[in-house]
C-alpha positions as CSV (number, residue, x, y, z in Angstrom):
1,M,36.8,45.2,-37.3
2,K,39.2,43.1,-39.3
3,Y,41.5,41.1,-37.3
4,F,44.9,39.7,-38.8
5,D,46.9,39.0,-35.7
6,Y,46.2,35.2,-35.2
7,A,49.9,34.4,-34.6
8,A,49.6,36.5,-31.5
9,T,46.4,35.0,-30.3
10,C,43.1,33.5,-31.5
11,P,39.5,33.9,-30.4
12,M,38.2,30.8,-28.7
13,N,36.1,28.8,-30.9
14,E,32.6,27.9,-29.9
15,E,33.2,24.2,-29.2
16,A,36.1,24.9,-26.9
17,L,34.1,27.5,-25.1
18,Q,31.3,25.2,-24.5
19,T,33.7,22.6,-23.2
20,Y,35.3,25.0,-20.9
21,I,31.9,26.1,-19.6
22,K,30.8,22.4,-18.9
23,A,34.2,21.4,-17.4
24,S,34.1,24.5,-15.1
25,Q,30.7,23.5,-13.7
26,E,31.2,19.7,-13.5
27,Y,34.8,19.1,-13.2
28,F,35.8,21.9,-10.8
29,G,37.6,19.7,-8.1
30,N,41.5,19.9,-7.6
31,T,43.1,17.0,-9.5
32,R,45.3,16.2,-6.5
33,S,42.4,15.9,-4.0
34,V,41.6,12.3,-3.1
35,H,37.8,12.7,-2.8
36,D,35.5,12.0,-5.6
37,A,35.2,15.5,-6.9
38,G,39.1,15.4,-7.2
39,S,39.1,12.1,-8.9
40,K,36.5,13.1,-11.3
41,A,38.6,16.2,-12.4
42,D,41.8,14.0,-12.5
43,G,40.1,11.5,-14.7
44,L,39.2,14.3,-17.3
45,A,42.8,15.6,-17.1
46,E,44.2,12.3,-17.8
47,H,41.7,11.6,-20.5
48,C,42.8,14.9,-22.2
49,R,46.5,13.9,-21.8
50,K,45.9,10.6,-23.6
51,R,43.8,12.4,-26.3
52,L,46.5,15.0,-26.9
53,A,49.2,12.2,-26.9
54,E,47.3,10.5,-29.7
55,L,47.0,13.7,-31.8
56,L,50.8,14.3,-31.3
57,N,51.7,10.8,-31.8
58,V,53.7,10.7,-28.4
59,R,53.6,8.9,-25.2
60,A,51.1,10.3,-22.8
61,E,53.6,10.1,-19.9
62,G,55.8,12.6,-21.6
63,I,53.2,15.3,-21.6
64,T,53.1,18.0,-18.9
65,F,50.2,20.5,-18.9
66,T,51.5,24.1,-18.4
67,S,50.3,27.7,-18.6
68,G,51.4,28.1,-22.2
69,G,54.3,28.2,-24.6
70,T,56.7,30.3,-22.5
71,E,56.3,28.1,-19.4
72,S,56.8,25.0,-21.5
73,N,59.9,26.3,-22.9
74,L,61.3,27.3,-19.6
75,L,60.6,23.8,-18.0
76,A,62.1,22.1,-21.2
77,L,65.2,24.1,-21.4
78,Y,66.1,23.7,-17.6
79,A,65.3,20.0,-17.9
80,L,67.6,19.4,-20.8
81,A,70.3,21.8,-19.3
82,H,70.6,19.7,-16.3
83,A,69.9,16.3,-17.8
84,E,73.7,15.8,-18.9
85,R,76.9,17.5,-18.3
86,G,77.9,20.3,-20.5
87,K,77.8,24.0,-20.4
88,H,77.2,25.1,-24.0
89,I,73.8,25.8,-25.5
90,V,72.9,26.6,-29.2
91,I,69.8,28.5,-30.4
92,S,68.9,30.2,-33.6
93,A,69.2,34.1,-33.5
94,G,65.5,34.3,-34.6
95,E,64.0,32.5,-31.8
96,H,61.1,33.6,-29.7
97,S,61.9,36.0,-27.0
98,S,61.2,33.3,-24.3
99,I,64.1,31.2,-25.6
100,H,66.5,34.2,-25.6
101,N,65.4,35.3,-22.0
102,I,65.6,31.7,-20.6
103,T,69.0,30.9,-22.0
104,A,70.2,34.3,-21.0
105,K,69.3,33.4,-17.3
106,L,71.3,30.1,-17.7
107,V,74.3,32.1,-18.8
108,E,73.9,34.7,-15.9
109,E,72.9,32.3,-13.1
110,E,74.8,29.0,-14.0
111,G,77.7,30.0,-16.3
112,Y,76.4,28.5,-19.6
113,E,77.8,29.7,-22.9
114,V,75.2,30.4,-25.8
115,S,76.0,30.3,-29.4
116,K,73.4,31.8,-31.8
117,V,73.2,30.5,-35.3
118,G,72.0,32.9,-38.1
119,L,69.3,32.4,-40.5
120,T,69.3,32.4,-44.3
121,K,67.7,35.1,-46.4
122,E,64.5,32.8,-46.6
123,G,64.5,32.7,-42.7
124,A,65.7,29.0,-42.5
125,I,68.5,28.0,-40.0
126,D,71.8,28.0,-41.5
127,V,72.4,24.2,-41.2
128,Q,76.3,24.4,-42.2
129,E,76.8,27.1,-39.5
130,L,74.9,24.8,-37.1
131,E,77.2,21.9,-37.8
132,Q,80.2,24.1,-37.1
133,V,78.9,25.5,-33.9
134,V,78.0,22.3,-32.1
135,R,80.8,20.9,-30.1
136,K,81.5,18.3,-27.5
137,D,80.3,20.1,-24.4
138,T,77.0,21.2,-26.2
139,V,74.1,20.2,-24.0
140,F,71.1,21.2,-26.1
141,V,70.0,22.8,-29.3
142,S,66.7,24.8,-29.4
143,I,65.1,25.7,-32.8
144,Q,61.7,27.1,-33.3
145,H,59.7,24.8,-35.7
146,V,57.9,27.7,-37.3
147,N,59.2,31.2,-37.1
148,S,56.7,33.4,-35.4
149,D,57.6,36.5,-37.3
150,I,57.7,35.3,-40.9
151,G,56.3,31.7,-40.8
152,T,59.4,29.9,-42.2
153,I,59.3,26.3,-41.4
154,Q,62.7,25.0,-40.1
155,P,64.3,21.7,-41.5
156,L,64.0,19.7,-38.3
157,E,65.1,16.6,-40.0
158,S,68.6,18.0,-41.0
159,I,68.9,19.7,-37.4
160,S,67.9,16.4,-35.7
161,E,70.5,14.4,-37.7
162,I,73.2,16.9,-36.5
163,C,72.1,16.7,-32.8
164,K,71.8,12.9,-32.9
165,E,75.3,12.4,-34.5
166,N,76.8,14.6,-31.7
167,R,74.6,13.1,-28.9
168,V,73.1,16.5,-28.3
169,F,69.4,17.0,-27.0
170,L,67.1,18.9,-29.3
171,H,64.1,21.1,-28.2
172,S,61.6,22.7,-30.6
173,D,59.3,25.5,-29.8
174,C,56.1,24.2,-31.9
175,V,53.6,26.9,-30.7
176,Q,53.1,28.3,-34.3
177,S,53.2,24.9,-35.9
178,F,50.8,22.8,-33.8
179,G,47.4,22.4,-35.4
180,K,48.5,24.2,-38.7
181,I,51.1,21.7,-40.1
182,D,51.5,17.9,-39.5
183,L,53.6,17.2,-36.4
184,S,53.3,13.5,-36.6
185,Q,57.0,12.9,-37.1
186,V,58.2,15.7,-34.9
187,A,58.4,13.6,-31.8
188,S,60.9,11.2,-33.4
189,L,63.0,14.1,-34.3
190,V,63.3,16.0,-31.1
191,D,63.7,15.4,-27.3
192,S,61.1,17.9,-26.2
193,F,58.7,20.4,-27.7
194,S,56.2,23.1,-26.7
195,I,52.7,23.9,-27.7
196,S,50.0,26.4,-26.7
197,S,46.2,26.5,-26.6
198,H,45.4,30.1,-27.6
199,K,47.3,29.7,-31.0
200,I,44.8,27.1,-32.1
201,Y,41.5,28.8,-30.9
202,G,41.6,27.5,-27.3
203,P,41.7,29.3,-24.1
204,K,44.6,31.4,-23.0
205,G,46.8,30.4,-20.1
206,V,47.0,26.7,-21.1
207,G,49.7,24.8,-23.1
208,A,51.7,21.5,-22.9
209,L,55.3,20.4,-22.9
210,Y,56.6,17.0,-24.1
211,I,59.8,15.6,-22.9
212,R,60.8,12.2,-24.0
213,P,60.1,9.8,-21.1
214,S,63.4,8.2,-21.4
215,I,65.2,11.4,-20.4
216,S,66.1,11.6,-16.7
217,F,66.2,15.3,-15.4
218,T,65.7,17.3,-12.2
219,P,62.6,19.5,-12.4
220,F,62.8,23.3,-12.3
221,L,61.2,23.5,-8.8
222,P,62.0,20.7,-6.2
223,D,59.3,18.8,-4.1
224,V,56.4,19.5,-6.6
225,S,53.3,17.2,-6.2
226,H,51.5,18.2,-9.5
227,E,52.2,16.8,-13.0
228,S,54.4,13.9,-11.8
229,G,56.6,16.5,-10.1
230,V,57.4,18.5,-13.3
231,R,55.3,21.6,-12.9
232,Q,53.8,23.3,-9.8
233,G,50.3,24.5,-9.4
234,T,46.7,23.5,-9.4
235,L,45.9,22.2,-12.8
236,N,43.5,24.3,-15.0
237,T,41.2,21.4,-15.7
238,P,38.6,23.5,-17.7
239,G,41.4,25.1,-19.9
240,I,43.0,21.8,-20.4
241,A,39.6,20.2,-21.6
242,A,39.0,23.1,-23.9
243,F,42.6,23.1,-25.3
244,T,42.1,19.4,-26.0
245,T,38.8,20.2,-27.9
246,S,40.3,22.9,-30.0
247,A,43.4,20.6,-30.7
248,E,41.1,18.0,-32.0
249,I,39.2,20.4,-34.2
250,S,42.4,21.9,-35.5
251,V,44.2,18.5,-36.2
252,T,41.0,16.9,-37.9
253,N,40.3,19.9,-40.1
254,M,43.9,20.5,-40.9
255,E,43.8,19.8,-44.6
256,N,40.9,22.0,-45.2
257,N,42.3,24.8,-43.0
258,Q,45.6,24.5,-45.0
259,Q,43.7,25.1,-48.2
260,Q,41.8,28.0,-46.8
261,I,44.9,29.7,-45.5
262,T,46.8,29.1,-48.8
263,T,43.9,30.8,-50.7
264,L,43.7,33.8,-48.3
265,K,47.6,34.4,-48.6
266,K,47.4,34.0,-52.5
267,E,44.7,36.4,-52.8
268,F,46.1,38.8,-50.5
269,L,49.6,38.8,-52.1
270,N,48.1,39.0,-55.5
271,A,46.2,42.1,-54.5
272,L,49.5,43.7,-53.6
273,D,51.1,42.9,-56.9
274,D,50.7,46.3,-58.4
275,M,52.6,47.9,-55.5
276,G,56.0,46.5,-57.1
277,D,59.0,47.0,-54.9
278,S,57.2,49.1,-52.3
279,V,56.0,45.9,-50.6
280,K,58.6,43.1,-50.2
281,V,57.7,39.6,-48.8
282,V,59.9,38.4,-46.1
283,G,60.4,34.6,-45.6
284,S,58.1,31.7,-46.9
285,G,55.5,33.8,-48.6
286,L,53.2,31.2,-50.5
287,E,55.5,28.4,-50.1
288,S,53.8,26.9,-47.1
289,S,50.2,26.9,-45.6
290,V,51.5,28.5,-42.4
291,P,49.1,31.3,-41.9
292,V,51.9,34.1,-41.4
293,V,53.1,36.6,-43.9
294,G,56.0,39.0,-43.2
295,L,56.2,42.2,-45.2
296,C,58.6,45.1,-45.3
297,I,57.0,48.4,-46.6
298,Q,59.6,50.5,-48.5
299,E,60.7,53.5,-46.6
300,T,57.7,53.4,-44.3
301,D,57.9,52.6,-40.5
302,G,56.1,49.4,-39.5
303,Q,54.7,51.0,-36.3
304,H,53.3,53.8,-38.5
305,V,51.6,51.3,-41.0
306,M,50.2,49.2,-38.0
307,L,48.8,52.4,-36.4
308,E,47.2,53.6,-39.5
309,G,45.7,50.1,-40.2
310,N,44.3,50.1,-36.7
311,R,42.8,53.5,-37.4
312,R,40.9,52.1,-40.3
313,G,39.8,49.0,-38.3
314,Y,42.5,46.5,-39.5
315,F,44.5,44.8,-36.8
316,F,48.0,43.4,-37.4
317,S,51.4,43.6,-35.9
318,T,55.0,44.5,-36.2
319,G,56.2,41.1,-35.0
320,S,55.8,38.6,-32.1
321,A,53.6,40.1,-29.5
322,C,56.2,39.1,-26.8
323,Q,58.8,41.5,-28.2
324,V,56.7,44.3,-29.4
325,G,57.3,47.3,-27.2
326,N,61.1,47.0,-26.9
327,N,61.6,49.6,-29.6
328,G,64.0,47.3,-31.5
329,A,63.8,45.7,-34.9
330,P,62.6,42.0,-35.1
331,K,65.4,39.6,-34.1
332,T,64.3,37.4,-36.9
333,L,64.9,39.9,-39.7
334,L,68.3,41.0,-38.2
335,S,69.6,37.4,-38.1
336,M,68.6,37.2,-41.8
337,G,71.2,39.9,-42.6
338,V,68.3,42.6,-43.1
339,T,69.6,46.0,-41.9
340,E,68.1,47.5,-39.0
341,E,66.7,50.4,-41.0
342,E,64.7,48.1,-43.2
343,A,63.9,45.7,-40.4
344,K,61.9,48.6,-38.9
345,T,59.7,48.7,-41.9
346,F,58.4,45.2,-41.0
347,I,54.7,44.2,-40.4
348,R,53.4,40.8,-39.8
349,I,50.0,39.4,-41.2
350,S,48.6,36.2,-39.8
351,F,45.3,34.8,-41.1
352,G,42.6,32.8,-39.4
353,V,40.5,29.9,-40.8
354,D,37.3,31.9,-40.3
355,Q,38.3,34.6,-42.6
356,S,37.1,35.3,-46.3
357,V,38.9,36.1,-49.5
358,D,37.2,39.6,-49.3
359,D,38.7,40.1,-45.8
360,A,42.2,39.4,-47.3
361,I,41.6,41.8,-50.2
362,G,40.3,44.4,-47.9
363,L,43.4,44.3,-46.0
364,A,45.6,44.6,-49.1
365,N,43.4,47.8,-50.0
366,C,43.9,49.1,-46.5
367,L,47.7,48.7,-46.8
368,K,47.7,50.4,-50.2
369,E,45.8,53.4,-48.7
370,V,48.1,53.7,-45.7
371,I,51.2,53.5,-48.2
372,A,49.7,56.2,-50.5
373,S,48.8,58.5,-47.7
374,G,52.3,58.0,-46.3
375,R,53.9,59.0,-49.6
376,K,51.5,62.0,-49.9
377,L,52.5,63.4,-46.5
378,Y,56.3,62.8,-47.4
379,E,56.0,64.7,-50.6
380,N,54.1,67.6,-48.9
381,D,56.7,67.7,-46.2
382,A,59.3,67.8,-48.9
383,V,57.6,70.5,-50.8
384,C,57.3,72.6,-47.6
385,G,61.0,72.0,-46.8
386,D,61.9,73.3,-50.4
387,N,59.7,76.5,-49.8
388,D,61.4,77.0,-46.6
389,L,64.7,76.9,-48.3
390,A,63.5,79.2,-51.0
């Protein structure tokens, strides 16, 4: 088995797993219970909050622990939408499906208007279009820091300038960037951001939301006692502890990990060089150390390539796991001006820090086999068709 879908989820690393086991055994109390077991669990959760704040270069009181990126996005967008007057929202057309779904709910239930800004052919937000779309009644802008389909890093500095000039809140989904690229300056650029544990080799079902503490807002649910009233439900203390462990490892080893990912991407793409126009890189390619590569396979359905790769023991995807299954082309590619027909040839490769160059080259060879077998099948079908006509 060769796994190349790390952008969807990662296996838990050994250190995080051991932290999870120990916290489950020794810190099992409810953090809101006033007895010693509860206080002990609460002390661990608060230690993790402070440590995560240090890694993110933010104030600890702005961090809320959640069940993951989708819930963090939900809480953030509802908070910003109700923090000031205004009924206009701006997002990029290539946002994660959770952002599209949440803003659609705000439109349906509360009468908000949403403007979607397109992406350039490189997958970056069209900053000029963003400037034109933002208006006096815009309440917030939401732009994903790293695109989950093609790995493009969005220009948050330029986006932040536009938002600050227009006194508009800025949220960023940083699920695909945390632990992979430096986020030390992000907090100064945005008003809120979301991160998730299982994208950085931590457990699933854990994430965090940061909202700038100076922002006054009404929580999504009223009369909640957990997480300073921001989020309901008993804290997953073992998950939070394991998340913090994996975050420490990812941030501490970031430079070495980036070098490893860059090498894997380079060797993988070099191995595909002889395919010419049959394989087209979509997005950033080798321009960043983000472990995501988007490819369009000429005249070959991406779903077919994924299934044939799976049959050969190589696991990758046709885009974000949260939108796979809707039978449509990835929103990211359509927002870049790619035709729907070409967008359906898309596959997403995402690398892990525990992989080798041989793994990457093996995947490239697997894709070559799949493409060659697909062409052979097409040619045979064409010959059979000609014979039928004869």
